[in-house]
N, C-alpha and C positions, 0 to 999 in steps of 0.2 A: 116877664121876669128878667132882671138884669143878668148879663152873661156870667159874672163872677158868682153871684148867688146861685145861678142855675148849675154851673159847674160843680159847686160844692154839694148841691142837692143830688146830682147824679151819682155821687160816690156811694150813697146808701139807699137811694130811693129809685125803685124800678119804674114807678110812674113817671118820674122825671126823664128817665131814659126813653120811655115810650113817647113822651112829649117831644123828644128830640127829632122824631120823624117829620115834624112840622116846622122845625127851626131852619135857619139859613144853612145851606150846604157847607159854606166856608167855616161856620162855627164848629160843626162836627169834624171837619178836616183838621182844623187847628188843634182841637182836643185830642184827636187820634194821633197826630204827629207828635204832640207833647207826650202822649202815653208811650209811643214807640221809643222815644228818646229816653224816657225815665226807665223803661224796662231794660234798656241796654246798658245802663250805668254800671251795675255790678260786673258785667263782663268786661266793659271798657277799663274799669279800675283794676280788675284782676290781671288782664293782659298787660296793661301799661305798667303795672308794678313789677313785672318780671325783669330782672337784670341779667345781662349776659354773663356777668361774673359769678352768678349763682352756681354755675356749673363747676366752680372750683371749691365750693364750700361744704359739700356733704358727700360722704361715701364715695370718695374719689381715688382711693388708693394712693394718696400723696401725689396727686397729679401736679400740684404746684411745684413740688421739688423736682419732678421730671421736667417741667417747663423751664425751671431755673437751669438745670443741667443743659438743656437745649440752647438756652441763651448763652451760657458760658462757652459752649462748644462753637457756636456761631462766631462769637467774639474772638476766640482762640484761632479760628481758621480764617479770620478776616472777611467773613461773609456779612454783607450789609443789605438789609431790606428797607426800601423806602416807598412810601405811597406817593404816586404821581398821577397827574391828569391823564386820562386815556387819550392817546393820539388818534384812535379810531372814533371820530365824532359820531358815527352812526351806531356805535355799540350802546347797549342799554346801560352798561357799567361806566359811569363817568370817571371813576378813579380806579386805579389798578395797583397791584403790588409789583415792584420791580426789584430784581436782584442787581443792585447798583455796583457792588464790588464783590470780589471773591468768586468762587466756583462751588456749586452744590456737588460735593464729591462723595455723597453717601451711597450712591448706587441704587440698585433696586430694593435693597433692604431698608433704606432710609436711615435716619438717625434713631438710635435705640437707647433708651434710658433703662437702667436695670436697678434692682433692689436685692438685698439679702433676704432669703427666706429660709432660715435655719442654716443648713450647710449648703444650700443651693443658691445660685444667682439666677433670678428670674427677670424676664422683661416686664417693664412697667408701662412704657409708652413708646410708640413708634411714630416718627414724624416723616412725612413725605412732602416733597415740593415738586409741583409741575407748572410750568409756564403755559397754562392752558385756560380757556374760557370756563365759565361756570358750568355750561352744558357738558363740555368735555371732561371737566373735573368730576362731575357726578358719574359719568361712565367709568372713569378711572377708579373712583371710590367703590362702585359696585364690583368691579373686577378684583380689587384688592380683597374685599370681604369674601367674595366667592372663592378666592384662592386659599384663604386661611380657614374658611368655614364650609364644611361639606355637610349640609343639612340632611342629606339622604343617607348618610352613613352612621352606623352605630358603633363603629370602631374608633376607640379613643385615639389610636395612632394616626388616624386620618384627619384629626382635628387639631389644629395648632393651639398652643396655650393661649388663653384669652388675655388680651392685652389692649389697652386703650390706643386709639389712633387719632393723629392730628394730621389732616390732609390740607395742605396749603396750595392754593391756586392763584392765578393771575388776577381773577375778578372776585373770588370768594374763598372761604376756608370752612372747614368742618371739623369739630372736635367730638369724638365719640368716646365716652368714658365708661369703664367697667369697674365694678367694685372689686376689692381684693380677692374675694372668694367666689367670683362670678362663675357660673357653670353653663351659661347659655349665651352664645354669640348674638342671638336674635333679641336679647333683652339687656341692652346697656342701661346703666343706672341713670345716665343723662346724655343728651346730645346738644350741640349748639352750632348752628349755621351762622356764618358771618360774611360781611362784605366790607369794603373800605370807604364807603361813602361818608361815614362819620369822621374821617380823619382829615386833617389839613394837608394840603399838598406839600411835599417835601419832608413829611414826618417820618423819622426812622422808627421802625417797629421791630420787636422781638430780639433783634441782634444786640440791642443796647440795654436789655433788661437783666444786667448781670451785677447789679450792686445790691446794697442792703434793702432797697425799696423794690426789689424785683416783683414781689407779690402784688403790691399796689399798681405797678406798671402793667402786669399781666391782667389784673382786674379791669384797669382802665381800657386795655386793648379789647377785652371781650365786651365791655359795656359799649364802647364806641362802635365796635364791629357789629354788634347785635342791634343797635339803635334803628338802623334803616330796615333791617329784616323784621324787627318788631313792629315798626310802623306799617309795613306792607301787610303783615299778618293781622294787625289791628283793623286795617281797612277791609281786609277780606272777611274778618269776623263780623264787622258791622254790616257789610253788604249781605252776607249769608243770613244772619239772624233777622235783619230788617226784612228781607224778602220772605223768610219763613213766617214771621209774625204778621206781615201783611196778607200772606196767603191763608193763614189760619183765620184771620179776621174776616176775610172774604168768604171763607168756608162757613164760618159761624153765621154770617149774614144770609147765606144760602139756606142754612138749616132753619133759621127762623122763618124765612120766606116759604119754604116747603111745609113746615109744620102748621102754617096758618092758611093752607089752601083748601081745607075742607069746605064742602058746600054750605054747611050750617055753622061754620066757624065765624064768630062775630068779628074776628080780626082779618077776615078775608080781603078787605079793601086795602090792606097794607101792600105797598109796592116794593119791588126789590131795592130800588134806590133808597127807599125809606128805611128798610132794614139795615142798609149799609150805614146810614146816618145814625141809626140807633146803636149799632156796634161801635161806631166812632166815638160816641159820647159815653158808652158803657165801658170802654177800654181803659179809662183813666184809673178807676179803682183797682182792677187787676194789675195794672202797671205799678202802682204804688206798693201794693202788697208784694209783688214779685221783686221789686227793688229792695224792699226791706228784708225779705227772707233771703234774697240773693246774696246779701252781705254776710248773713249768718251761715248759709250753706252755698258758697260760691260754685261748688261743683255742679249744682243743679240750676244755677242761674239762667242758662239759656232755655230751659224747659218751663220755667215757672210761669211766664206770661201766658203761654199756651194753656197750661193747666188751669190757672186762675180765671182766664177769660172763658174757658169752657164751663167752669163752675158758675160764673156769673150768668152766662146764657142759660144754663140749666135752671138756676134759681129764678130767673126772669120768666122762663117758659112755664114753670110750674106754678107761678104766682100771678104775675101781671098778665101774661099772654095765655093763660089757661082758660078754655071755654067754660069749664066747670066753675072755676074761681069767679069768672065774670058773672055767671048766672047766680052764684051765691051772693054776690055784692049787690045785685039788683033788688 
């Protein structure tokens, strides 16, 4: 049977899958790799479609206005931030944020943007800047949150009012956004980690976002800052789910091998390497189904291939590989 015709037949015919144990090993490998790629498509599309600027568009307590206030204050105080190449060639961060002019004079409290809440003036955003590496910045962030949030206390006076935080570092930055009526420090409405890899060297950022296009400038800042973080996250997702899908496929091969070990089982002659080839060619149909359903229900996309492959193996085990079914067909 020609390869293309055979691949088509494996989508709905278990006998064709059973035949796969006798075909060339590279045919099964090619079909399996194609299935793995197809199964990952919904996850790839979902992750790659996330924009860094999305953090500014929903349930943000007017965080965009607060960022505009921050830019205006930087401009007023003559503070200028510029992205430059990292002079430390051994560092993982190739580009860094440099305070080119002015002095960060906001002290330990950082820059604070406020809003009117009835008769009260409440804090909306705090901005901190530290000329530190990404690792040190994470330590600093944990210390800041620990200082303002005492998880073990039930006393409201020991918990600071919930306010969004923007932590800016030399190699990276992090925005933590809380909704207007947030009641739990541990549950921000959104967060966004950034670095400066996506910016051209010499680009001034943040301090010049004080015109009528401030929102577009800040959106561009978060999109570019998140682009490299998103790429790294995407590669991690691909690696994790590829590994999981391969492991599940290997496990399914082992199940078929074990199920056919009975002394009187007519399929006892099937070898383990042959069950792996069978799973390889059987995986394409579950991959196509999981890809289709994954776009409809993207939240379940990472699990769909495992579930559909398990269902295909169960169907094949109760039909084509069943000793009872085999005896009935004779």
